[in-house]
LOSE-554754 format. One record per residue (C-alpha): residue number from 1; x negated, z negated, y negated. Coordinates in steps of 0.5 Angstrom, whole numbers, plus 500, padded with zeros to 3 digits. Layout:
! LOSE-554754
 num  px  pz  py
 NUM   X   Z   Y
...
This chain:
! LOSE-554754
 num  px  pz  py
   1 620 368 657
   2 614 371 660
   3 610 373 654
   4 612 366 651
   5 608 363 657
   6 602 366 655
   7 602 362 648
   8 599 356 646
   9 602 350 649
  10 605 345 644
  11 602 338 643
  12 608 334 644
  13 606 327 644
  14 599 328 643
  15 597 325 636
  16 589 325 637
  17 586 331 633
  18 580 332 637
  19 585 333 643
  20 590 338 640
  21 584 342 638
  22 580 341 645
  23 586 343 649
  24 587 349 645
  25 594 347 643
  26 598 350 637
  27 596 346 631
  28 599 346 624
  29 593 346 620
  30 593 340 615
  31 586 340 614
  32 587 341 606
  33 589 334 606
  34 581 333 606
  35 580 337 600
  36 586 334 596
  37 583 327 598
  38 576 329 596
  39 579 332 589
  40 583 326 587
  41 577 321 589
  42 581 315 590
  43 578 309 593
  44 584 306 597
  45 590 311 598
  46 596 308 602
  47 600 314 605
  48 607 312 607
  49 611 317 611
  50 617 316 617
  51 615 315 624
  52 613 321 628
  53 611 325 621
  54 604 326 623
  55 600 320 620
  56 596 319 626
  57 594 326 627
  58 592 326 620
  59 588 320 621
  60 584 322 627
  61 583 329 623
  62 580 325 618
  63 575 321 623
  64 573 327 626
  65 571 330 620
  66 568 325 616
  67 564 321 621
  68 557 321 622
  69 556 324 629
  70 548 324 629
  71 545 321 636
  72 544 314 636
  73 536 312 635
  74 537 305 639
  75 536 304 646
  76 542 306 650
  77 545 309 644
  78 545 317 647
  79 548 322 644
  80 555 322 640
  81 561 327 641
  82 560 333 635
  83 566 334 632
  84 564 339 627
  85 566 345 631
  86 573 342 631
  87 574 345 624
  88 572 352 626
  89 577 357 623
  90 581 352 620
  91 583 352 612
  92 578 346 610
  93 572 351 613
  94 574 356 608
  95 575 351 602
  96 568 351 600
  97 561 348 601
  98 562 342 596
  99 567 340 601
 100 563 341 608
 101 557 337 605
 102 561 331 606
 103 563 333 614
 104 559 328 619
 105 556 324 613
 106 559 317 613
 107 560 311 618
 108 568 311 619
 109 572 305 621
 110 578 307 625
 111 584 302 626
 112 591 303 629
 113 596 297 629
 114 601 301 632
 115 601 297 638
 116 603 291 634
 117 610 289 637
 118 609 283 641
 119 614 277 642
 120 611 272 638
 121 605 271 633
 122 600 269 638
 123 601 275 642
 124 601 279 635
 125 595 276 633
 126 591 277 639
 127 592 284 639
 128 590 285 632
 129 584 281 634
 130 582 286 640
 131 583 292 635
 132 578 289 630
 133 573 287 636
 134 574 294 639
 135 571 297 633
 136 566 292 632
 137 564 294 639
 138 564 301 638
 139 559 300 632
 140 555 295 636
 141 549 299 635
 142 549 297 627
 143 546 290 630
 144 539 293 631
 145 538 293 623
 146 541 286 621
 147 535 282 619
 148 539 275 619
 149 540 272 626
 150 546 268 623
 151 549 275 621
 152 547 278 628
 153 550 272 632
 154 557 273 628
 155 557 281 629
 156 556 279 637
 157 561 274 636
 158 566 279 633
 159 565 285 638
 160 566 280 644
 161 573 278 641
 162 570 271 640
 163 571 270 633
 164 576 265 629
 165 582 267 625
 166 577 266 619
 167 572 270 621
 168 577 276 623
 169 580 276 616
 170 574 278 613
 171 571 282 618
 172 572 289 615
 173 568 287 609
 174 562 285 614
 175 563 291 618
 176 562 295 612
 177 556 291 610
 178 553 292 616
 179 554 300 617
 180 552 301 610
 181 545 297 612
 182 544 302 618
 183 547 309 615
 184 545 308 608
 185 552 311 607
 186 558 307 604
 187 563 306 610
 188 570 310 610
 189 576 306 613
 190 582 309 616
 191 588 304 618
 192 594 307 621
 193 601 304 622
 194 598 298 618
 195 606 295 617
 196 608 295 624
 197 606 288 626
 198 609 286 619
 199 616 290 621
 200 615 287 628
 201 614 280 625
 202 620 280 621
 203 625 282 626
 204 622 277 631
 205 622 271 625
 206 614 270 624
 207 613 274 618
 208 610 269 614
 209 605 267 619
 210 603 275 620
 211 602 276 612
 212 598 270 612
 213 593 273 617
 214 594 280 614
 215 593 278 607
 216 586 276 607
 217 584 281 611
 218 587 287 607
 219 584 283 600
 220 577 282 602
 221 576 289 605
 222 579 293 599
 223 578 289 593
 224 571 290 590
 225 568 292 596
 226 561 295 594
 227 560 298 601
 228 567 302 601
 229 566 310 600
 230 574 310 600
 231 580 308 605
 232 586 311 607
 233 592 307 610
 234 598 310 613
 235 605 306 615
 236 612 307 614
 237 613 302 608
 238 610 300 602
 239 609 293 602
 240 609 289 596
 241 602 287 593
 242 604 280 593
 243 605 280 600
 244 599 283 603
 245 595 287 597
 246 594 281 593
 247 589 283 587
 248 588 290 589
 249 588 294 583
 250 585 300 586
 251 591 302 591
 252 594 309 590
 253 601 310 593
 254 603 316 596
 255 610 315 598
 256 616 320 600
 257 617 320 592
 258 611 323 590
 259 608 330 590
 260 601 327 592
 261 599 330 599
 262 607 332 600
 263 606 338 605
 264 601 334 609
 265 606 330 613
 266 611 334 617
 267 612 341 617
 268 614 346 611
 269 619 352 611
 270 613 357 612
 271 610 353 618
 272 616 352 621
 273 618 360 620
 274 611 362 623
 275 611 357 629
 276 618 360 631
 277 616 367 630
 278 610 365 634
 279 614 363 640
 280 619 369 639
 281 625 364 637
 282 626 367 630
 283 634 366 632
 284 633 359 632
 285 632 358 625
 286 639 356 622
 287 639 351 628
 288 632 348 627
 289 634 348 619
 290 641 344 620
 291 638 339 625
 292 631 337 623
 293 630 340 616
 294 633 336 609
 295 627 331 608
 296 624 332 601
 297 617 329 600
 298 616 330 592
 299 618 337 591
 300 616 339 598
 301 622 341 603
 302 620 338 610
 303 622 338 617
 304 621 333 622
 305 615 335 626
 306 617 331 632
 307 624 334 633
 308 621 341 631
 309 616 341 637
 310 621 338 642
 311 626 343 641
 312 622 349 641
 313 619 346 647
 314 626 345 650
 315 627 353 648
 316 621 355 651
 317 624 352 658
 318 631 354 657
 319 633 358 650
 320 640 356 651
 321 638 349 651
 322 643 345 646
 323 639 341 640
 324 638 334 641
 325 637 328 636
 326 630 327 639
 327 628 322 634
 328 633 317 636
 329 629 316 642
 330 623 314 639
 331 621 307 637
 332 624 303 631
 333 631 306 631
 334 633 299 634
 335 632 296 627
 336 637 300 624
 337 642 297 628
 338 640 290 626
 339 641 293 619
 340 648 295 620
 341 650 289 623
 342 647 285 617
 343 650 289 611
 344 655 286 606
 345 661 290 604
 346 658 294 598
 347 653 296 603
 348 658 298 609
 349 662 302 603
 350 656 306 601
 351 654 307 609
 352 661 310 610
 353 660 315 604
 354 653 317 607
 355 656 318 613
 356 662 322 610
 357 657 327 607
 358 656 324 600
 359 651 321 596
 360 649 314 594
 361 645 311 588
 362 639 306 588
 363 634 304 583
 364 628 305 586
 365 623 299 588
 366 617 301 592
 367 615 294 593
 368 620 291 597
 369 618 287 603
 370 622 286 609
 371 624 279 607
 372 627 282 601
 373 631 287 605
 374 638 284 605
 375 638 281 597
 376 642 287 595
 377 644 294 597
 378 639 298 593
 379 633 294 597
 380 637 297 604
 381 637 304 601
 382 630 304 599
 383 628 302 606
 384 632 307 609
 385 629 312 604
 386 622 311 605
 387 623 311 612
 388 626 317 613
 389 633 316 614
 390 635 318 607
 391 633 324 603
 392 632 324 595
 393 638 328 593
 394 636 327 585
 395 633 323 581
 396 634 320 574
 397 632 314 569
 398 637 309 567
 399 637 305 560
 400 632 300 563
 401 627 305 564
 402 628 304 572
 403 628 310 576
 404 635 311 580
 405 635 316 586
 406 641 320 589
 407 640 319 596
 408 644 322 602
 409 643 323 610
 410 638 329 611
 411 641 333 617
 412 645 333 623
 413 640 329 627
 414 640 323 623
 415 647 323 622
 416 647 322 630
 417 642 316 629
 418 647 313 625
 419 653 314 629
 420 649 312 635
 421 647 305 632
 422 654 304 629
 423 657 304 635
 424 652 300 639
 425 652 295 633
 426 660 295 634
 427 660 294 641
 428 655 288 640
 429 660 285 635
 430 666 286 639
 431 663 283 645
 432 661 277 641
 433 668 276 637
 434 673 271 640
 435 679 276 641
 436 683 271 645
 437 688 271 640
 438 689 278 639
 439 690 279 646
 440 695 274 647
 441 699 277 641
 442 698 284 644
 443 701 282 651
 444 706 277 648
 445 709 283 643
 446 707 279 637
 447 706 285 632
 448 704 280 626
 449 698 277 629
 450 696 284 632
 451 696 287 625
 452 692 281 622
 453 687 281 627
 454 686 289 627
 455 686 289 620
 456 680 283 620
 457 676 287 625
 458 677 294 621
 459 674 290 615
 460 667 289 619
 461 668 296 622
 462 664 302 619
 463 668 307 619
 464 666 314 616
 465 672 319 618
 466 678 315 615
 467 682 321 616
 468 681 323 623
 469 685 320 628
 470 679 320 633
 471 675 315 629
 472 681 310 630
 473 682 311 637
 474 674 310 638
 475 675 303 634
 476 681 301 638
 477 678 303 645
 478 672 298 643
 479 677 293 641
 480 681 293 647
 481 675 293 652
 482 673 287 656
 483 680 283 657
 484 679 280 664
 485 684 283 669
 486 686 289 665
 487 683 296 664
 488 684 301 658
 489 686 308 660
 490 684 313 654
 491 688 319 653
 492 691 319 660
 493 697 324 662
 494 703 321 662
 495 710 323 662
 496 710 330 658
 497 704 329 654
 498 697 325 653
 499 698 318 650
 500 692 315 646
 501 691 309 650
 502 694 304 655
 503 692 297 656
 504 694 296 663
 505 693 290 669
 506 689 292 675
 507 695 290 679
 508 702 293 678
 509 709 290 681
 510 713 285 678
 511 707 281 674
 512 704 288 672
 513 704 290 665
 514 702 296 661
 515 701 296 654
 516 702 303 651
 517 698 305 644
 518 699 311 640
 519 696 312 633
 520 697 316 627
 521 693 316 620
 522 697 315 613
 523 695 320 607
 524 697 314 603
 525 697 306 604
 526 705 307 602
 527 705 311 608
 528 703 306 614
 529 710 305 616
 530 712 312 616
 531 706 313 621
 532 708 307 625
 533 715 311 626
 534 712 317 628
 535 708 314 633
 536 714 310 636
 537 718 317 636
 538 712 320 640
 539 712 315 645
 540 719 316 646
 541 720 323 646
 542 714 325 650
 543 716 319 655
 544 709 316 655
 545 712 310 659
 546 714 314 665
 547 708 314 669
 548 707 307 669
 549 714 306 671
 550 713 310 677
 551 707 306 679
 552 711 300 679
 553 709 296 672
 554 715 292 670
 555 713 290 664
 556 711 295 659
 557 710 294 651
 558 710 300 646
 559 706 300 640
 560 706 305 634
 561 700 304 630
 562 699 307 623
 563 692 307 620
 564 690 308 612
 565 682 306 611
 566 681 299 612
 567 689 297 613
 568 693 298 619
 569 700 297 621
 570 703 295 627
 571 710 297 630
 572 713 295 637
 573 718 299 641
 574 723 296 646
 575 720 293 653
 576 722 296 660
 577 725 303 661
 578 726 308 656
 579 733 309 654
């Protein structure tokens, strides 16, 4: 693809606006986000969007646009990077002088909490403290105009990372005061991935300690701060006011359910079409749509930008490359596996509906905390909706004036993520479960116990393709794995066909044992026995035991298994040679 090689490089993995523009990379112009922010004139805006949907790119764009880049008139201050030229030719430049007059005029405080994934509170607190200290150090020049010796000492202490927890919990308010004192302009605060430390602390069991630190930091910074021009906070989830935004009445939230800023995170249909055309990949439109589209932010249809860039990049190298679930390999998906493991029966039934292509209903609560996640199924669906694993498929208001959302899985990629995480969870569940009684029953021919044990595990198993035999094949294969001295062979040739599964001892001979399994799916519950009989008939007619007899196995057990949803029935055939 010679012509494509001369095109702009794609900014895969690059999240900083200035680097994308300076490197000459392909940039999907989202600069009208600046215009909308100025038009709406909200003091504190929280934009919640899924991971890898352009939050950091937008936050660094805001920093480059608004930050005062004038040379510092202090000893050793020198010149600062002039970022105004980065916006040449972009949409905000054509929006008019009333917007450009804000360019390069404000002190900006920029913080990113995305690295806040530490094993314990002490390490996480240290990371947050270091991030705050870095920003104080970046603005150390402001000390020159601080008249109070005491405040100068506090500034230096905070910049050197030597302040106390109490000092840092009020540090951003103090930094705003110092910057307004120096610049004569109120400060803009940009906080990226604010909820990463909260999610991490929840999964690692120090959530309360983390909220006890972040709550006063947020409240002191954003509640009645006279030195604040405006603030933009981004994250995946809207954490409740009571959790960290106590007393903050000037917070405006733009979630995936709102129209505000809906086109600025992720790629719109037009943007994807233009990009595919630019790289000569118009023929891939349907594939990209099926795999990476399907999100609905407000009333705007949106594509996953990370996966679009990754797939287009792969096609530039090899146009025949098969699409991949690129989002599954990004950080954060492990939490889905944990959620699946903790779901109750109601939630698992809903997940099965979703995986089968259906929709579920959930009462919307944008103020769910991580600690409330498992209080009810609605909380789980809200979490999955706001973090990008579900999409809004419809909205209504019930009799209690609560918003109820119809939700579904947005595309093939997310379906694969759920499938992958379900399998990972099930593998872990099976490893931890004591299957000694099941194995003993299988090897001794105790069909009643085999039936009850498999049925018990089926209740826990998240199956979403009830009518497909291969789903039960995967289920039983997982259940049978791990028996010491035995191997599971899947669909191996035997006799005149391929049997579903064989559990066999690694050594044949007089004590060698082979257990043959054949599965059939019943259309109705009362068809379970007939399904078992069909399975047993197939074992005999196809002579599945022949291979194992010829290999010297003297003890052969044959099981016909019938499945219907969460029910199974087991039938045992004759041991030894087939008649």
